[in-house]
PyMOL Python script that loads the backbone (N, CA, C, O; Angstrom):
from pymol import cmd

cmd.read_pdbstr("""\
ATOM      1  N   MET A   1       3.387  18.347  13.189  1.00  0.00           N
ATOM      2  CA  MET A   1       3.325  17.029  12.435  1.00  0.00           C
ATOM      3  C   MET A   1       3.735  17.352  10.962  1.00  0.00           C
ATOM      4  O   MET A   1       3.383  18.354  10.340  1.00  0.00           O
ATOM      5  N   LYS A   2       4.450  16.452  10.552  1.00  0.00           N
ATOM      6  CA  LYS A   2       4.948  16.575   9.021  1.00  0.00           C
ATOM      7  C   LYS A   2       3.825  16.289   8.030  1.00  0.00           C
ATOM      8  O   LYS A   2       3.042  15.358   8.222  1.00  0.00           O
ATOM      9  N   ASP A   3       3.757  17.008   7.080  1.00  0.00           N
ATOM     10  CA  ASP A   3       2.714  16.768   5.928  1.00  0.00           C
ATOM     11  C   ASP A   3       3.220  15.564   4.933  1.00  0.00           C
ATOM     12  O   ASP A   3       4.396  15.202   4.925  1.00  0.00           O
ATOM     13  N   LEU A   4       2.432  15.108   4.278  1.00  0.00           N
ATOM     14  CA  LEU A   4       2.735  13.941   3.533  1.00  0.00           C
ATOM     15  C   LEU A   4       3.883  14.198   2.523  1.00  0.00           C
ATOM     16  O   LEU A   4       4.734  13.320   2.378  1.00  0.00           O
ATOM     17  N   LYS A   5       3.954  15.297   1.849  1.00  0.00           N
ATOM     18  CA  LYS A   5       5.101  15.592   0.951  1.00  0.00           C
ATOM     19  C   LYS A   5       6.347  15.531   1.727  1.00  0.00           C
ATOM     20  O   LYS A   5       7.299  14.966   1.189  1.00  0.00           O
ATOM     21  N   GLU A   6       6.498  16.022   2.909  1.00  0.00           N
ATOM     22  CA  GLU A   6       7.676  16.003   3.764  1.00  0.00           C
ATOM     23  C   GLU A   6       8.104  14.539   4.129  1.00  0.00           C
ATOM     24  O   GLU A   6       9.269  14.142   4.142  1.00  0.00           O
ATOM     25  N   LEU A   7       7.022  13.813   4.416  1.00  0.00           N
ATOM     26  CA  LEU A   7       7.364  12.363   4.789  1.00  0.00           C
ATOM     27  C   LEU A   7       7.870  11.728   3.603  1.00  0.00           C
ATOM     28  O   LEU A   7       8.888  11.044   3.706  1.00  0.00           O
ATOM     29  N   ILE A   8       7.228  11.874   2.350  1.00  0.00           N
ATOM     30  CA  ILE A   8       7.807  11.267   1.275  1.00  0.00           C
ATOM     31  C   ILE A   8       9.156  11.764   0.851  1.00  0.00           C
ATOM     32  O   ILE A   8       9.966  10.949   0.407  1.00  0.00           O
ATOM     33  N   ARG A   9       9.466  13.032   0.950  1.00  0.00           N
ATOM     34  CA  ARG A   9      10.711  13.479   0.678  1.00  0.00           C
ATOM     35  C   ARG A   9      11.885  12.852   1.673  1.00  0.00           C
ATOM     36  O   ARG A   9      12.983  12.498   1.242  1.00  0.00           O
ATOM     37  N   ASP A  10      11.519  12.774   2.970  1.00  0.00           N
ATOM     38  CA  ASP A  10      12.394  12.126   3.953  1.00  0.00           C
ATOM     39  C   ASP A  10      12.680  10.765   3.662  1.00  0.00           C
ATOM     40  O   ASP A  10      13.823  10.314   3.736  1.00  0.00           O
ATOM     41  N   LYS A  11      11.565  10.008   3.293  1.00  0.00           N
ATOM     42  CA  LYS A  11      11.764   8.644   3.099  1.00  0.00           C
ATOM     43  C   LYS A  11      12.603   8.422   1.837  1.00  0.00           C
ATOM     44  O   LYS A  11      13.382   7.469   1.827  1.00  0.00           O
ATOM     45  N   LYS A  12      12.505   9.225   0.774  1.00  0.00           N
ATOM     46  CA  LYS A  12      13.304   9.182  -0.321  1.00  0.00           C
ATOM     47  C   LYS A  12      14.758   9.409   0.044  1.00  0.00           C
ATOM     48  O   LYS A  12      15.614   8.758  -0.555  1.00  0.00           O
ATOM     49  N   LEU A  13      15.106  10.285   0.985  1.00  0.00           N
ATOM     50  CA  LEU A  13      16.415  10.541   1.465  1.00  0.00           C
ATOM     51  C   LEU A  13      17.069   9.391   2.219  1.00  0.00           C
ATOM     52  O   LEU A  13      18.240   9.039   2.072  1.00  0.00           O
ATOM     53  N   SER A  14      16.163   8.838   3.056  1.00  0.00           N
ATOM     54  CA  SER A  14      16.597   7.919   3.973  1.00  0.00           C
ATOM     55  C   SER A  14      16.616   6.367   3.760  1.00  0.00           C
ATOM     56  O   SER A  14      17.288   5.578   4.426  1.00  0.00           O
ATOM     57  N   ALA A  15      15.719   6.032   2.661  1.00  0.00           N
ATOM     58  CA  ALA A  15      15.490   4.566   2.525  1.00  0.00           C
ATOM     59  C   ALA A  15      16.038   3.935   1.299  1.00  0.00           C
ATOM     60  O   ALA A  15      15.860   2.744   1.046  1.00  0.00           O
ATOM     61  N   PHE A  16      16.741   4.789   0.502  1.00  0.00           N
ATOM     62  CA  PHE A  16      17.155   4.358  -0.821  1.00  0.00           C
ATOM     63  C   PHE A  16      18.656   4.485  -1.059  1.00  0.00           C
ATOM     64  O   PHE A  16      19.194   5.425  -0.474  1.00  0.00           O
ATOM     65  N   VAL A  17      19.311   3.821  -1.700  1.00  0.00           N
ATOM     66  CA  VAL A  17      20.767   4.121  -1.952  1.00  0.00           C
ATOM     67  C   VAL A  17      20.947   5.499  -2.607  1.00  0.00           C
ATOM     68  O   VAL A  17      20.068   6.052  -3.269  1.00  0.00           O
ATOM     69  N   GLN A  18      22.246   6.032  -2.346  1.00  0.00           N
ATOM     70  CA  GLN A  18      22.421   7.379  -2.507  1.00  0.00           C
ATOM     71  C   GLN A  18      22.195   7.898  -4.022  1.00  0.00           C
ATOM     72  O   GLN A  18      21.711   9.012  -4.217  1.00  0.00           O
ATOM     73  N   ASP A  19      22.509   7.172  -4.925  1.00  0.00           N
ATOM     74  CA  ASP A  19      22.351   7.571  -6.206  1.00  0.00           C
ATOM     75  C   ASP A  19      21.146   7.107  -7.062  1.00  0.00           C
ATOM     76  O   ASP A  19      21.095   7.221  -8.287  1.00  0.00           O
ATOM     77  N   TYR A  20      20.237   6.600  -6.322  1.00  0.00           N
ATOM     78  CA  TYR A  20      19.040   6.170  -6.829  1.00  0.00           C
ATOM     79  C   TYR A  20      17.974   7.142  -6.767  1.00  0.00           C
ATOM     80  O   TYR A  20      17.719   7.589  -5.649  1.00  0.00           O
ATOM     81  N   CYS A  21      17.308   7.552  -7.745  1.00  0.00           N
ATOM     82  CA  CYS A  21      16.309   8.595  -7.762  1.00  0.00           C
ATOM     83  C   CYS A  21      14.890   7.835  -7.559  1.00  0.00           C
ATOM     84  O   CYS A  21      14.251   7.426  -8.528  1.00  0.00           O
ATOM     85  N   ALA A  22      14.512   7.703  -6.410  1.00  0.00           N
ATOM     86  CA  ALA A  22      13.181   7.003  -6.085  1.00  0.00           C
ATOM     87  C   ALA A  22      12.021   7.931  -6.481  1.00  0.00           C
ATOM     88  O   ALA A  22      12.101   9.153  -6.351  1.00  0.00           O
ATOM     89  N   SER A  23      10.980   7.322  -6.953  1.00  0.00           N
ATOM     90  CA  SER A  23       9.808   8.077  -7.321  1.00  0.00           C
ATOM     91  C   SER A  23       8.987   8.398  -5.936  1.00  0.00           C
ATOM     92  O   SER A  23       9.313   7.820  -4.900  1.00  0.00           O
ATOM     93  N   ASP A  24       8.070   9.202  -5.959  1.00  0.00           N
ATOM     94  CA  ASP A  24       7.207   9.583  -4.869  1.00  0.00           C
ATOM     95  C   ASP A  24       6.265   8.443  -4.628  1.00  0.00           C
ATOM     96  O   ASP A  24       5.860   8.207  -3.490  1.00  0.00           O
ATOM     97  N   GLN A  25       5.904   7.728  -5.666  1.00  0.00           N
ATOM     98  CA  GLN A  25       5.131   6.386  -5.446  1.00  0.00           C
ATOM     99  C   GLN A  25       5.795   5.363  -4.756  1.00  0.00           C
ATOM    100  O   GLN A  25       5.207   4.697  -3.904  1.00  0.00           O
ATOM    101  N   GLU A  26       7.232   5.139  -5.117  1.00  0.00           N
ATOM    102  CA  GLU A  26       7.912   4.148  -4.331  1.00  0.00           C
ATOM    103  C   GLU A  26       7.964   4.559  -2.932  1.00  0.00           C
ATOM    104  O   GLU A  26       7.709   3.745  -2.044  1.00  0.00           O
ATOM    105  N   ALA A  27       8.306   5.880  -2.655  1.00  0.00           N
ATOM    106  CA  ALA A  27       8.419   6.199  -1.174  1.00  0.00           C
ATOM    107  C   ALA A  27       7.198   6.082  -0.419  1.00  0.00           C
ATOM    108  O   ALA A  27       7.177   5.642   0.730  1.00  0.00           O
ATOM    109  N   LEU A  28       6.186   6.470  -1.049  1.00  0.00           N
ATOM    110  CA  LEU A  28       4.767   6.374  -0.445  1.00  0.00           C
ATOM    111  C   LEU A  28       4.385   5.027  -0.148  1.00  0.00           C
ATOM    112  O   LEU A  28       3.813   4.742   0.904  1.00  0.00           O
ATOM    113  N   GLY A  29       4.722   4.051  -1.172  1.00  0.00           N
ATOM    114  CA  GLY A  29       4.502   2.699  -1.036  1.00  0.00           C
ATOM    115  C   GLY A  29       5.211   2.026   0.213  1.00  0.00           C
ATOM    116  O   GLY A  29       4.731   1.109   0.878  1.00  0.00           O
ATOM    117  N   LEU A  30       6.327   2.586   0.399  1.00  0.00           N
ATOM    118  CA  LEU A  30       7.182   2.152   1.421  1.00  0.00           C
ATOM    119  C   LEU A  30       6.657   2.701   2.693  1.00  0.00           C
ATOM    120  O   LEU A  30       6.520   1.889   3.607  1.00  0.00           O
ATOM    121  N   LEU A  31       6.355   3.881   2.901  1.00  0.00           N
ATOM    122  CA  LEU A  31       5.618   4.377   4.147  1.00  0.00           C
ATOM    123  C   LEU A  31       4.403   3.561   4.353  1.00  0.00           C
ATOM    124  O   LEU A  31       4.174   3.153   5.491  1.00  0.00           O
ATOM    125  N   ILE A  32       3.589   3.272   3.373  1.00  0.00           N
ATOM    126  CA  ILE A  32       2.327   2.553   3.553  1.00  0.00           C
ATOM    127  C   ILE A  32       2.720   1.019   4.130  1.00  0.00           C
ATOM    128  O   ILE A  32       2.173   0.529   5.119  1.00  0.00           O
ATOM    129  N   ALA A  33       3.612   0.446   3.454  1.00  0.00           N
ATOM    130  CA  ALA A  33       3.945  -0.899   3.891  1.00  0.00           C
ATOM    131  C   ALA A  33       4.450  -0.854   5.347  1.00  0.00           C
ATOM    132  O   ALA A  33       3.993  -1.682   6.135  1.00  0.00           O
ATOM    133  N   GLN A  34       5.309   0.000   5.739  1.00  0.00           N
ATOM    134  CA  GLN A  34       5.817   0.103   6.919  1.00  0.00           C
ATOM    135  C   GLN A  34       4.751   0.337   7.943  1.00  0.00           C
ATOM    136  O   GLN A  34       4.667  -0.371   8.947  1.00  0.00           O
ATOM    137  N   TYR A  35       3.892   1.383   7.679  1.00  0.00           N
ATOM    138  CA  TYR A  35       2.857   1.786   8.531  1.00  0.00           C
ATOM    139  C   TYR A  35       1.905   0.566   8.955  1.00  0.00           C
ATOM    140  O   TYR A  35       1.420   0.451  10.081  1.00  0.00           O
ATOM    141  N   PHE A  36       1.695  -0.377   7.836  1.00  0.00           N
ATOM    142  CA  PHE A  36       0.881  -1.462   8.058  1.00  0.00           C
ATOM    143  C   PHE A  36       1.526  -2.777   8.527  1.00  0.00           C
ATOM    144  O   PHE A  36       0.950  -3.846   8.733  1.00  0.00           O
ATOM    145  N   GLU A  37       2.855  -2.486   8.657  1.00  0.00           N
ATOM    146  CA  GLU A  37       3.843  -3.717   9.063  1.00  0.00           C
ATOM    147  C   GLU A  37       3.714  -4.716   8.103  1.00  0.00           C
ATOM    148  O   GLU A  37       3.663  -5.888   8.479  1.00  0.00           O
ATOM    149  N   TRP A  38       3.649  -4.417   6.848  1.00  0.00           N
ATOM    150  CA  TRP A  38       3.832  -5.223   5.586  1.00  0.00           C
ATOM    151  C   TRP A  38       2.630  -6.266   5.540  1.00  0.00           C
ATOM    152  O   TRP A  38       2.772  -7.353   4.980  1.00  0.00           O
ATOM    153  N   ASP A  39       1.506  -5.909   6.118  1.00  0.00           N
ATOM    154  CA  ASP A  39       0.307  -6.698   5.910  1.00  0.00           C
ATOM    155  C   ASP A  39      -0.363  -6.349   4.605  1.00  0.00           C
ATOM    156  O   ASP A  39      -0.843  -5.246   4.343  1.00  0.00           O
ATOM    157  N   GLY A  40      -0.346  -7.423   3.802  1.00  0.00           N
ATOM    158  CA  GLY A  40      -0.937  -7.142   2.373  1.00  0.00           C
ATOM    159  C   GLY A  40      -2.256  -6.784   2.443  1.00  0.00           C
ATOM    160  O   GLY A  40      -2.620  -5.806   1.791  1.00  0.00           O
ATOM    161  N   ILE A  41      -3.101  -7.438   3.162  1.00  0.00           N
ATOM    162  CA  ILE A  41      -4.504  -7.176   3.225  1.00  0.00           C
ATOM    163  C   ILE A  41      -4.716  -5.561   3.406  1.00  0.00           C
ATOM    164  O   ILE A  41      -5.391  -4.907   2.611  1.00  0.00           O
ATOM    165  N   HIS A  42      -4.101  -5.029   4.475  1.00  0.00           N
ATOM    166  CA  HIS A  42      -4.311  -3.729   4.899  1.00  0.00           C
ATOM    167  C   HIS A  42      -3.868  -2.766   3.764  1.00  0.00           C
ATOM    168  O   HIS A  42      -4.500  -1.745   3.491  1.00  0.00           O
ATOM    169  N   ILE A  43      -2.714  -3.167   3.108  1.00  0.00           N
ATOM    170  CA  ILE A  43      -2.193  -2.316   1.977  1.00  0.00           C
ATOM    171  C   ILE A  43      -3.136  -2.338   0.871  1.00  0.00           C
ATOM    172  O   ILE A  43      -3.256  -1.302   0.217  1.00  0.00           O
ATOM    173  N   LEU A  44      -3.891  -3.462   0.532  1.00  0.00           N
ATOM    174  CA  LEU A  44      -4.810  -3.493  -0.632  1.00  0.00           C
ATOM    175  C   LEU A  44      -6.021  -2.856  -0.195  1.00  0.00           C
ATOM    176  O   LEU A  44      -6.701  -2.301  -1.058  1.00  0.00           O
ATOM    177  N   GLU A  45      -6.416  -2.841   1.027  1.00  0.00           N
ATOM    178  CA  GLU A  45      -7.708  -2.097   1.443  1.00  0.00           C
ATOM    179  C   GLU A  45      -7.328  -0.611   1.287  1.00  0.00           C
ATOM    180  O   GLU A  45      -8.171   0.163   0.833  1.00  0.00           O
ATOM    181  N   THR A  46      -6.135  -0.184   1.630  1.00  0.00           N
ATOM    182  CA  THR A  46      -5.810   1.212   1.394  1.00  0.00           C
ATOM    183  C   THR A  46      -5.825   1.732  -0.062  1.00  0.00           C
ATOM    184  O   THR A  46      -6.261   2.846  -0.351  1.00  0.00           O
ATOM    185  N   LEU A  47      -5.303   0.825  -0.995  1.00  0.00           N
ATOM    186  CA  LEU A  47      -5.327   0.991  -2.361  1.00  0.00           C
ATOM    187  C   LEU A  47      -6.809   1.042  -2.910  1.00  0.00           C
ATOM    188  O   LEU A  47      -7.177   1.863  -3.750  1.00  0.00           O
ATOM    189  N   LYS A  48      -7.542   0.168  -2.398  1.00  0.00           N
ATOM    190  CA  LYS A  48      -9.041   0.225  -2.728  1.00  0.00           C
ATOM    191  C   LYS A  48      -9.607   1.477  -2.410  1.00  0.00           C
ATOM    192  O   LYS A  48     -10.351   2.017  -3.229  1.00  0.00           O
ATOM    193  N   CYS A  49      -9.329   2.057  -1.228  1.00  0.00           N
ATOM    194  CA  CYS A  49      -9.986   3.339  -0.741  1.00  0.00           C
ATOM    195  C   CYS A  49      -9.456   4.504  -1.700  1.00  0.00           C
ATOM    196  O   CYS A  49     -10.182   5.402  -2.126  1.00  0.00           O
ATOM    197  N   ALA A  50      -8.160   4.376  -1.970  1.00  0.00           N
ATOM    198  CA  ALA A  50      -7.605   5.447  -2.798  1.00  0.00           C
ATOM    199  C   ALA A  50      -8.190   5.423  -4.226  1.00  0.00           C
ATOM    200  O   ALA A  50      -8.277   6.507  -4.804  1.00  0.00           O
ATOM    201  N   LEU A  51      -8.571   4.388  -4.808  1.00  0.00           N
ATOM    202  CA  LEU A  51      -9.145   4.184  -6.070  1.00  0.00           C
ATOM    203  C   LEU A  51     -10.638   4.560  -6.117  1.00  0.00           C
ATOM    204  O   LEU A  51     -11.183   5.021  -7.121  1.00  0.00           O
ATOM    205  N   GLU A  52     -11.232   4.330  -4.978  1.00  0.00           N
ATOM    206  CA  GLU A  52     -12.719   4.742  -4.839  1.00  0.00           C
ATOM    207  C   GLU A  52     -12.625   6.254  -4.766  1.00  0.00           C
ATOM    208  O   GLU A  52     -13.432   6.906  -5.429  1.00  0.00           O
ATOM    209  N   ASP A  53     -11.765   6.840  -4.064  1.00  0.00           N
ATOM    210  CA  ASP A  53     -11.703   8.437  -3.852  1.00  0.00           C
ATOM    211  C   ASP A  53     -11.379   9.074  -5.137  1.00  0.00           C
ATOM    212  O   ASP A  53     -11.733  10.234  -5.351  1.00  0.00           O
ATOM    213  N   ALA A  54     -10.675   8.332  -6.075  1.00  0.00           N
ATOM    214  CA  ALA A  54     -10.282   8.829  -7.318  1.00  0.00           C
ATOM    215  C   ALA A  54     -11.342   8.389  -8.510  1.00  0.00           C
ATOM    216  O   ALA A  54     -11.109   8.482  -9.715  1.00  0.00           O
ATOM    217  N   ASN A  55     -12.452   7.932  -7.961  1.00  0.00           N
ATOM    218  CA  ASN A  55     -13.562   7.541  -8.979  1.00  0.00           C
ATOM    219  C   ASN A  55     -13.212   6.375  -9.888  1.00  0.00           C
ATOM    220  O   ASN A  55     -13.765   6.275 -10.983  1.00  0.00           O
ATOM    221  N   PHE A  56     -12.318   5.495  -9.474  1.00  0.00           N
ATOM    222  CA  PHE A  56     -11.977   4.294 -10.196  1.00  0.00           C
ATOM    223  C   PHE A  56     -12.642   3.109  -9.618  1.00  0.00           C
ATOM    224  O   PHE A  56     -11.984   2.171  -9.167  1.00  0.00           O
ATOM    225  N   HIS A  57     -14.000   3.131  -9.621  1.00  0.00           N
ATOM    226  CA  HIS A  57     -14.876   2.174  -8.940  1.00  0.00           C
ATOM    227  C   HIS A  57     -14.645   0.687  -9.495  1.00  0.00           C
ATOM    228  O   HIS A  57     -14.616  -0.265  -8.715  1.00  0.00           O
ATOM    229  N   SER A  58     -14.499   0.547 -10.744  1.00  0.00           N
ATOM    230  CA  SER A  58     -14.557  -0.755 -11.228  1.00  0.00           C
ATOM    231  C   SER A  58     -13.079  -1.435 -10.775  1.00  0.00           C
ATOM    232  O   SER A  58     -12.968  -2.626 -10.484  1.00  0.00           O
ATOM    233  N   GLU A  59     -12.059  -0.554 -10.768  1.00  0.00           N
ATOM    234  CA  GLU A  59     -10.851  -1.006 -10.523  1.00  0.00           C
ATOM    235  C   GLU A  59     -10.782  -1.452  -8.914  1.00  0.00           C
ATOM    236  O   GLU A  59     -10.184  -2.453  -8.519  1.00  0.00           O
ATOM    237  N   ALA A  60     -11.506  -0.521  -8.069  1.00  0.00           N
ATOM    238  CA  ALA A  60     -11.572  -0.852  -6.705  1.00  0.00           C
ATOM    239  C   ALA A  60     -12.376  -2.131  -6.384  1.00  0.00           C
ATOM    240  O   ALA A  60     -12.118  -2.833  -5.406  1.00  0.00           O
ATOM    241  N   GLU A  61     -13.305  -2.377  -7.212  1.00  0.00           N
ATOM    242  CA  GLU A  61     -14.014  -3.674  -7.083  1.00  0.00           C
ATOM    243  C   GLU A  61     -13.208  -4.855  -7.435  1.00  0.00           C
ATOM    244  O   GLU A  61     -13.385  -5.941  -6.882  1.00  0.00           O
ATOM    245  N   LYS A  62     -12.295  -4.648  -8.379  1.00  0.00           N
ATOM    246  CA  LYS A  62     -11.344  -5.893  -8.659  1.00  0.00           C
ATOM    247  C   LYS A  62     -10.332  -6.054  -7.476  1.00  0.00           C
ATOM    248  O   LYS A  62      -9.951  -7.166  -7.110  1.00  0.00           O
ATOM    249  N   ILE A  63      -9.923  -4.902  -6.906  1.00  0.00           N
ATOM    250  CA  ILE A  63      -9.101  -5.155  -5.737  1.00  0.00           C
ATOM    251  C   ILE A  63      -9.872  -5.725  -4.510  1.00  0.00           C
ATOM    252  O   ILE A  63      -9.340  -6.509  -3.723  1.00  0.00           O
ATOM    253  N   ASP A  64     -11.162  -5.284  -4.389  1.00  0.00           N
ATOM    254  CA  ASP A  64     -11.918  -6.199  -3.417  1.00  0.00           C
ATOM    255  C   ASP A  64     -12.045  -7.553  -3.600  1.00  0.00           C
ATOM    256  O   ASP A  64     -12.074  -8.303  -2.624  1.00  0.00           O
ATOM    257  N   GLU A  65     -12.138  -8.042  -4.946  1.00  0.00           N
ATOM    258  CA  GLU A  65     -12.174  -9.415  -5.194  1.00  0.00           C
ATOM    259  C   GLU A  65     -10.855 -10.050  -4.787  1.00  0.00           C
ATOM    260  O   GLU A  65     -10.837 -11.149  -4.232  1.00  0.00           O
ATOM    261  N   ILE A  66      -9.712  -9.339  -5.071  1.00  0.00           N
ATOM    262  CA  ILE A  66      -8.501  -9.936  -4.655  1.00  0.00           C
ATOM    263  C   ILE A  66      -8.350 -10.007  -3.167  1.00  0.00           C
ATOM    264  O   ILE A  66      -7.824 -10.979  -2.625  1.00  0.00           O
ATOM    265  N   ILE A  67      -8.842  -8.908  -2.466  1.00  0.00           N
ATOM    266  CA  ILE A  67      -8.789  -9.028  -1.004  1.00  0.00           C
ATOM    267  C   ILE A  67      -9.670 -10.246  -0.492  1.00  0.00           C
ATOM    268  O   ILE A  67      -9.262 -10.895   0.471  1.00  0.00           O
ATOM    269  N   LYS A  68     -10.892 -10.578  -1.123  1.00  0.00           N
ATOM    270  CA  LYS A  68     -11.528 -11.604  -0.578  1.00  0.00           C
ATOM    271  C   LYS A  68     -10.812 -12.951  -0.874  1.00  0.00           C
ATOM    272  O   LYS A  68     -10.844 -13.877  -0.064  1.00  0.00           O
ATOM    273  N   LYS A  69     -10.211 -13.019  -1.982  1.00  0.00           N
ATOM    274  CA  LYS A  69      -9.417 -14.277  -2.295  1.00  0.00           C
ATOM    275  C   LYS A  69      -8.301 -14.416  -1.352  1.00  0.00           C
ATOM    276  O   LYS A  69      -8.096 -15.488  -0.781  1.00  0.00           O
ATOM    277  N   LEU A  70      -7.683 -13.537  -1.193  1.00  0.00           N
ATOM    278  CA  LEU A  70      -6.512 -13.549  -0.172  1.00  0.00           C
ATOM    279  C   LEU A  70      -6.870 -14.066   1.284  1.00  0.00           C
ATOM    280  O   LEU A  70      -6.249 -14.886   1.959  1.00  0.00           O
ATOM    281  N   GLU A  71      -8.138 -13.313   1.623  1.00  0.00           N
ATOM    282  CA  GLU A  71      -8.667 -13.665   3.002  1.00  0.00           C
ATOM    283  C   GLU A  71      -9.103 -15.139   3.087  1.00  0.00           C
ATOM    284  O   GLU A  71      -8.914 -15.784   4.118  1.00  0.00           O
ATOM    285  N   GLU A  72      -9.658 -15.642   2.053  1.00  0.00           N
ATOM    286  CA  GLU A  72      -9.982 -17.147   2.030  1.00  0.00           C
ATOM    287  C   GLU A  72      -8.835 -17.865   1.986  1.00  0.00           C
ATOM    288  O   GLU A  72      -8.791 -18.879   2.682  1.00  0.00           O
ATOM    289  N   GLU A  73      -7.770 -17.531   1.238  1.00  0.00           N
ATOM    290  CA  GLU A  73      -6.512 -18.317   1.325  1.00  0.00           C
ATOM    291  C   GLU A  73      -5.924 -18.434   2.583  1.00  0.00           C
ATOM    292  O   GLU A  73      -5.544 -19.525   3.009  1.00  0.00           O
ATOM    293  N   ILE A  74      -5.813 -17.316   3.259  1.00  0.00           N
ATOM    294  CA  ILE A  74      -5.382 -17.162   4.666  1.00  0.00           C
ATOM    295  C   ILE A  74      -6.185 -18.040   5.571  1.00  0.00           C
ATOM    296  O   ILE A  74      -5.532 -18.784   6.302  1.00  0.00           O
ATOM    297  N   LYS A  75      -7.396 -18.081   5.643  1.00  0.00           N
ATOM    298  CA  LYS A  75      -8.300 -18.691   6.385  1.00  0.00           C
ATOM    299  C   LYS A  75      -8.093 -20.130   6.174  1.00  0.00           C
ATOM    300  O   LYS A  75      -8.070 -20.892   7.140  1.00  0.00           O
ATOM    301  N   TRP A  76      -7.916 -20.618   4.766  1.00  0.00           N
ATOM    302  CA  TRP A  76      -7.717 -21.974   4.576  1.00  0.00           C
ATOM    303  C   TRP A  76      -6.421 -22.380   5.007  1.00  0.00           C
ATOM    304  O   TRP A  76      -6.365 -23.458   5.599  1.00  0.00           O
ATOM    305  N   ARG A  77      -5.344 -21.726   4.828  1.00  0.00           N
ATOM    306  CA  ARG A  77      -4.045 -22.136   5.443  1.00  0.00           C
ATOM    307  C   ARG A  77      -4.049 -22.225   7.037  1.00  0.00           C
ATOM    308  O   ARG A  77      -3.393 -23.093   7.613  1.00  0.00           O
ATOM    309  N   ASN A  78      -4.766 -21.352   7.673  1.00  0.00           N
ATOM    310  CA  ASN A  78      -4.824 -21.369   9.127  1.00  0.00           C
ATOM    311  C   ASN A  78      -5.722 -22.600   9.595  1.00  0.00           C
ATOM    312  O   ASN A  78      -5.695 -22.951  10.775  1.00  0.00           O
ATOM    313  N   MET A  79      -6.487 -23.225   8.692  1.00  0.00           N
ATOM    314  CA  MET A  79      -7.233 -24.432   9.183  1.00  0.00           C
ATOM    315  C   MET A  79      -6.495 -25.798   9.111  1.00  0.00           C
ATOM    316  O   MET A  79      -6.902 -26.851   9.602  1.00  0.00           O
ATOM    317  N   LYS A  80      -5.333 -25.604   8.415  1.00  0.00           N
ATOM    318  CA  LYS A  80      -4.487 -26.854   8.299  1.00  0.00           C
ATOM    319  C   LYS A  80      -3.722 -27.191   9.481  1.00  0.00           C
ATOM    320  O   LYS A  80      -3.002 -28.189   9.488  1.00  0.00           O
TER     321      LYS A  80
END
""", "prot")
cmd.dss("prot")
cmd.show_as("cartoon", "prot")
cmd.util.cbc("prot")
cmd.orient("prot")
């Protein structure tokens, strides 16, 4: 199995136009978005976990608030 650095390198080579120098963050973001099939809630939950692991707890709480608001909006839209 490829390690994360290899996956990022491969994505940078395959997903961006030839002369564009994509950052690791852009390539990893694309990998995450594709993995979760562009589900914003799952992507935000992943961000929240990463922030918590990096001891950015107050920032993770803000992301949690955003997640809850989005879930409520989605629930409201589905009730129509």
